C-alpha positions in Angstrom: 0.0 0.0 0.0 1.3 3.4 -1.0 1.4 5.6 2.1 2.9 8.7 0.4 1.1 11.8 1.4 -0.4 13.7 -1.5 0.9 17.3 -2.0 -1.5 20.1 -1.0 -3.9 21.4 -3.6 -3.5 24.9 -5.1 -6.5 26.2 -3.0 -4.9 24.8 0.1 -1.6 26.4 -0.7 -3.3 29.8 -1.3 -5.2 29.6 2.0 -1.9 28.7 3.8 -0.2 31.6 2.1 -2.7 34.2 3.4 -2.8 32.5 6.9 -6.5 31.8 6.6 -6.4 29.4 9.6 -4.7 32.1 11.7 -7.2 35.0 12.0 -5.2 36.6 14.9 -3.3 38.6 12.3 -6.2 40.4 10.7 -8.0 40.8 14.1 -5.0 42.8 15.3 -5.7 45.3 12.5 -9.5 45.1 12.8 -10.2 46.1 16.4 -8.4 49.4 16.4 -9.9 50.2 13.0 -13.4 49.5 14.3 -12.6 51.5 17.5 -11.7 54.5 15.4 -14.8 54.0 13.2 -17.1 54.0 16.2 -15.4 57.0 17.7 -15.5 59.0 14.5 -19.2 58.1 14.0 -20.2 58.6 17.7 -21.6 55.1 17.7 -22.5 52.4 15.2 -21.2 53.6 11.8 -23.7 51.8 9.6 -23.5 48.5 7.8 -21.8 49.9 4.7 -18.7 51.2 6.4 -18.6 48.3 8.8 -18.5 45.9 5.8 -16.0 48.0 3.9 -13.5 48.2 6.8 -14.0 44.6 8.0 -13.7 43.0 4.6 -11.0 45.5 3.5 -8.9 44.6 6.6 -9.1 40.9 5.9 -8.3 41.4 2.2 -5.3 43.7 2.8 -3.8 41.6 5.5 -4.0 38.6 3.2 -2.4 40.6 0.3 0.3 41.7 2.7 1.1 38.1 3.6 1.6 37.4 -0.1 4.1 40.3 -0.6 5.8 39.5 2.7 6.4 35.9 1.9 7.9 36.7 -1.5 10.1 39.4 -0.1 11.3 37.2 2.8 11.6 33.9 1.1 15.4 33.7 1.3 15.4 34.7 4.9 12.5 32.4 5.9 14.4 29.3 4.8 16.7 29.8 7.7 14.0 30.3 10.4 12.5 27.3 12.0 9.0 28.8 12.2 8.8 29.9 8.6 10.8 27.4 6.6 7.7 25.5 5.4 5.7 28.5 4.1 4.4 27.8 0.5 6.6 30.3 -1.3 9.7 29.6 0.8 9.4 25.9 0.4 8.9 26.2 -3.4 5.5 24.7 -3.3 4.0 27.9 -4.7 5.6 29.9 -7.5 6.5 33.6 -6.8 4.4 34.8 -9.8 1.3 33.1 -8.4 1.8 34.5 -4.9 2.1 38.0 -6.3 -0.9 37.6 -8.6 -3.0 36.5 -5.7 -1.8 39.4 -3.6 -2.6 41.9 -6.4 -6.1 40.4 -6.8 -6.8 40.7 -3.1 -5.5 44.3 -3.0 -7.7 45.2 -6.0 -10.8 43.7 -4.2 -9.9 45.9 -1.2 -9.5 48.9 -3.4 -12.9 48.3 -5.0 -14.4 48.5 -1.5 -12.6 51.8 -0.8 -14.0 53.2 -4.0 -17.4 53.1 -2.4 -16.3 55.7 0.2 -15.0 59.2 -0.6 -12.1 60.9 -2.4 -10.0 61.6 0.7 -10.2 57.9 1.9 -9.3 56.7 -1.6 -6.3 59.0 -1.6 -5.3 57.6 1.9 -5.5 54.1 0.6 -2.6 54.7 -1.8 -0.4 55.8 1.0 -1.5 52.7 3.0 -0.6 50.4 0.1 2.8 52.0 -0.3 3.7 51.4 3.3 2.4 47.9 3.2 4.5 47.0 0.2 7.6 48.7 1.6 7.4 47.1 5.1 8.9 43.6 4.1 12.1 45.4 2.9 12.4 47.6 5.9 14.1 44.9 8.0 17.1 45.0 5.7 17.8 48.7 6.4 15.9 49.9 9.5 17.0 48.8 13.0 13.4 48.8 14.2 11.2 47.6 11.3 8.3 47.0 13.7 7.8 50.8 13.7 7.2 50.6 9.9 4.8 47.8 10.5 3.1 50.0 13.1 2.4 52.6 10.5 1.1 50.0 8.0 -1.1 48.3 10.6 -2.5 51.6 11.9 -3.6 53.1 8.6 -7.1 51.8 9.0 -7.5 54.4 11.8 -7.1 57.6 9.8 -9.0 56.0 6.9 -11.9 55.3 9.2 -12.1 59.0 10.2 -11.9 60.2 6.6 -14.6 57.7 5.6 -17.0 59.0 8.3 -16.0 62.7 8.6 -14.3 63.4 5.3 -11.6 65.0 7.5 -8.9 63.8 9.9 -8.9 65.6 13.3 -5.9 65.8 15.5 -7.3 63.3 17.9 -7.6 60.8 15.1 -3.8 61.1 14.5 -3.3 60.7 18.2 -5.1 57.3 18.1 -2.9 56.4 15.1 0.3 57.1 17.1 -1.1 55.2 20.1 -1.8 52.2 18.0 1.7 52.3 16.6 3.0 51.7 20.1 0.7 48.7 20.5 2.1 47.2 17.2 5.6 47.8 18.5 4.7 45.9 21.7 3.2 42.8 20.1 5.5 42.6 17.1 8.5 42.8 19.4 7.1 39.8 21.3 6.9 38.1 17.8 10.5 39.1 17.1 11.6 37.6 20.4 10.4 34.2 19.1 12.8 34.3 16.2 15.7 36.3 17.7 18.3 33.6 17.6 17.5 32.8 13.9 17.4 36.5 13.0 20.8 37.2 14.6 22.3 34.4 12.5 21.0 35.6 9.2 21.4 39.3 9.8 17.8 40.6 10.0 17.2 43.7 12.0 14.3 43.6 14.5 13.2 45.6 17.6 13.9 42.6 19.8 17.6 42.7 18.8 17.7 46.5 18.9 16.2 46.7 22.4 18.6 43.9 23.6 18.3 43.2 27.3 15.7 46.0 27.6 13.3 44.2 25.3 10.7 43.2 28.0 10.8 46.7 29.6 10.3 48.2 26.1 7.3 46.0 25.4 5.6 46.9 28.6 6.4 50.6 28.1 4.8 50.4 24.6 1.7 48.8 26.1 1.5 51.6 28.6 1.9 54.4 26.1 -0.7 52.8 23.8 -3.3 52.5 26.5 -2.5 56.0 27.9 -3.0 57.7 24.6 -6.3 55.8 23.8 -7.5 56.6 27.3 -6.7 60.3 27.0 -8.5 60.5 23.7 -11.5 58.4 24.8 -12.0 60.4 28.1 -11.5 63.7 26.3 -14.3 62.6 23.9 -16.6 62.0 26.8 -16.4 58.2 27.2 -17.0 56.9 30.7 -17.0 53.8 32.9 -17.7 51.2 30.2 -14.6 52.4 28.3 -12.7 52.4 31.6 -13.6 48.8 32.1 -12.4 47.9 28.6 -9.1 49.7 29.3 -8.8 47.8 32.6 -9.3 44.5 30.9 -6.7 45.4 28.3 -4.2 46.5 31.0 -4.7 43.2 32.8 -3.9 41.3 29.7 -0.8 43.4 29.2 0.4 42.3 32.7 -0.3 38.7 31.8 1.9 39.1 28.7 4.7 40.4 31.0 4.5 37.1 32.9 4.7 35.2 29.6 7.6 37.1 28.1 9.7 37.9 31.1 11.9 34.8 30.7 12.1 35.3 26.9 11.2 31.7 26.2 10.2 31.1 22.6 6.8 29.4 23.1 5.4 31.8 25.8 6.5 34.8 23.7 4.6 33.4 20.7 1.5 32.8 22.9 1.7 36.4 24.0 1.8 37.6 20.4 -1.1 35.4 19.3 -3.3 36.5 22.2 -2.9 40.2 21.6 -6.0 40.5 19.6 -8.0 40.0 22.8 -6.3 43.2 24.2 -7.5 45.1 21.1 -10.9 43.6 21.4 -11.2 44.8 25.1 -10.5 48.4 24.1 -12.9 48.2 21.2 -15.6 46.6 23.3 -15.2 49.4 25.9 -15.7 52.0 23.2 -18.7 50.3 21.5 -20.5 49.6 24.8 -19.9 53.1 26.1 -21.3 54.7 23.0 -24.2 52.3 22.9 -24.9 53.1 26.6 -25.7 56.7 25.9 
């Protein structure tokens, strides 16, 4: 009897490429985007914008995975966690990965076209940063900051879609979210630090060195402080405070996970970050619904 395992089908490889079975990635983008959408609208933003930003987030995160895996294929071969990715292993041709990424990005752009001119213009800047991020780790000592810009672009776009303008406090939320991305992506980088040092990739975990855990916790604190300041200045009350408290409790739990810098607990901390984002969003949504 032939016990040889059949190779994955093309659809299975495509789903693996876009991390379909790992939704934590797009949830990290979704919760702050929805939080900004709710704040900009003063409550539920309507089904149209909810659909545009939810589907657009999933599509653009998936497109970003395609670009990232093509850009990083030579590096990923030397990292235990990424060596079996479809493009890296050769199971999926580069051309197919890029075509899939382009198709997903075009679908996301079609959604943006249903908003307004300012949001459409913002989408081009967001796309440029998303494409540029995978190459940042070759030149920038803290590429997680570039990722923070890419992962936070849904926030200003949410404001422009609702208000056709971008107030200063919308930019403040953008900056605050950047620090959250720095926190969780440094945890992610701590997982691969040994491999990254061998192959010469620059990451925040390497740049922070022995201060990595302290830096992660400081970034969590700055993120929550900025969002708290904006939320309370906009009149949010105790439901929002409860959401922030739940998020802060999770950040403390992450400190317990990462303080020894062990690979598996650091990865758990990264994967569970979407619950921290959900707590903040839930506080915003419940507070505005309470009124």
